[in-house]
N, C-alpha and C positions, 0 to 999 in steps of 0.2 A: 910502305904498305904493311899493315900489321897482320902478318900471317904466320907467326911463329907457332910451333906445335905446343899444345897444352899437355901437361902431364896427366897421366891417368886415363888414356884413351880406353874406351869400352872395348869389349871383345870384338875382334875383327870378323865380320860376318861374310858369308859367301857373297861375292860380288859378280857382276857381269863377266869380267875377264877371268876370274878364277873359275867360274862355272864353265866357261868356254875351254880353258886350258885343260881342266879335268876331263872334259868330254872329247878332247882332240883325237881324231881318228875314228870316232864313233858317230853313228847317226843319232840325233837327238833333237827334237823340236825345241826344247827349252834352250839349249845352247845355241841352236841356229837362230832363234828369235833374239837371244841376248846379243849375238854377233851382229845381227841386222840392226839392232838398236844402237850399238856402238858405232857401226859404220855410218848410220844415218846421222849420228851426232857429230862425228869427226871427219866427214867427207871433205870439207873445204881445205884443210891442210894438205890432203892428198892431191886435190885438184890444183892448188897453188904450186905444189912441188912439181907436178907434171908440166904445168905451163912454164915454170922457170927452167925446166930442162930443155926448153926450146920448141915445144909442140904448140901448134895452133890451137885456138879455142875449140874448133870442131874436133880435132884429133884428141885433145885433152879430155873432152866430154866422152868420146868413145872409149879412150883408154881407161878413164876412171870407172865407167860403168862395167867394162870388161874385167877390170881388176876386182871390183867388189863382187861381181858375179862369180869370179874364180874363188874368192874367199868363202862365199856362201855355199857354193855347190861342189867344189872340187877338192876338198880336203887339204887346203893350203896350210892348215894348222899344224902339220907335222913338224914344222920348224920352231914352234912355240916351246920355249924352255920353261917347264913347270916349276923349276927352282928359282928362276929369276925372270919370270914372265911379266913384262910390262907391255901393255897394248901399244903405247906410243912407239917404243923401240921396235916391236914386232912389225907394226904397220909401216914404219919408215923403211926398214930392211926389205920387207916384202914388196912394197911399191917400187923401190929402187931396182930390185932384181927384175921385177915385172917390166918396167919401162926399158931397161937395158936389153931385154929380149923382145921388145915389141915388134921389131921388123919381121920376126918369125911368124907372127900371127896377124899381120896386117890385113890379109884377105878376110880372115874370120871377123876382124873388127868391123869391116865394111858391111859384112853380111848381118852380123848381130842377131842371127836367128836363134830363137829358143832360149836365149839367156834371160836370167831373172834380174831385171833392172830395178834399182832402188829409186824411189820417187824423189829425185834430187833436182833442185832448181839451179841449173847451170847458168841461166841468164843472170841471176843474182850473183852467182859465183864469179862469173866473168867481170861483172861490174865491180865487185870487190877486188878482183885481181888487178884491174886497171889502176886501182889506188895503191897498190903495193909499191914499195921503194924500187926505183928503176936502176939503182946503182949496182955495186958489186956483190950484193947479197947473193949467196949460193942458194940452190934449191933446198938444201938441208936446213939452212938458217931460216928461210921463209917458212918451212914446215914447222920448225920449233916455235917460232914466234906465233904463228897462226894457231898452233896447238894450244899454246898458253892462253891466247886471247879467247879461244873457243871455250876453254875451261872456265874462264872468268865470266864470259857471257852467259853460259849455262847456269853458273852459280847465282848470278844476279837475277836471271829470269826465274829461277826456282824461288828465291827469296821474295821477289815481287808477287809471284802467284800466291805464296803463303800469306803475305800481307793483304792481298786483294780478297782472299777467301775469308780472312779475319776482319774485313771491313776497315783495314788500316792502310789502304793504299796511299792516301795523301801524306801520311807520316813517312812512309817508305820513300816516296818520290822526293820529299823534302830533304831526307837525310842520306840518300844513297850517294850523294856527292862526297860524303866524308869516308866512304868505304875504302877507296883506292888511293887516298892521299894526293889526289890531283890538285894542281894549283887552281886558285880562283874560287875556292869554296867560300861561301858567304859567312860572315860572323854568326856565331850561335845566337846572339841577341836578336838579329834580324829574323832568323828562322823562328825563334821563339815567339816573336811578335806576330809573325804571319800565321803560326799555328794556334795562337792563343794559349801558349804554355809558358811556364817560367823557364828562364835560362838553365837553371839547375835540372829541371825535368828533361830538357832537351839533351843536356850532357849525359844523363843517365840513359836516355833512349839511344843516343849515338853509341855509347859503350855497349849496350845490349845488342844493337844491330851489328856492331863489329864482331862481337863474339859469335853471333849467328852466322855471319859471313865466313869467319875462320872455320867453324864447324862444317858449314855447307860446302866450302871449297875442299876441305879434306875429304868429305864424303864423296864429292864428285871425282876427286883423284882416286879414291879407293876403288871406284868402279872400274878402273883401268889397270890395276895391279893385282897380284896374287897374294901379297903378304903385307902386313901392317908396316913392317920396317921399310918397305919401299915407298910409302907415302911421303915421308920426310925428304927422301932423295928426289922424288919427282917434284916436290914443292920447291926445292932448291933449284932444280933445272928450270922450272917455270919462271921463277924470279930472274934467273940469269937470262933467259930468253927475252923477257920483258925489258931488261936493261940493254939488250942488244949484244950480249956477250956470246 
């Protein structure tokens, strides 16, 4: 998968997670909204983690909603390290601690009164979970792999939307198979014939799309860290999770 860092990254802008960490312990609508966006994007790895820890689908649904409500409403960000803050690591540590203490709040989970639930589709989440590997993978390993795949899915979705808005969706749909290095990609010649392009033009289009993909993936990762130097480390962890390490 061609995802190596390119030299000369532009200035690292304030991102969702850096904004949240800066506002930790303070009331702020902008940081609260940024946290809700991140939780809404990366909720499934949390749900899969809870399920793999042995909880039923119903209990995992309640635990996940209560966990996110706690993050959004009860100042759970005190543990976020502004020097090495990574949303992935913070979220895994936080949900692990939360689930370990779940028996202390079982009655509150059943009541569920007054909490702020995120609009999460747990039916789809459970369907996805049923397709997870059933062997010895730990909850932490499931979390890491699902985190990585969520990043890739969001990156692909963003690129697809960009091409759709530019009126180039057929081109994107034809070339996206070349982004992740998956087996079975058709020969460029056949794609060129289908699109009415020369093979050379398709090669150039694939090269440009891969560059956009690298940049978009790094941008997606950047939303979950507080410093530019963390992007490369997170990218390495992503690749390791996809390899099953």
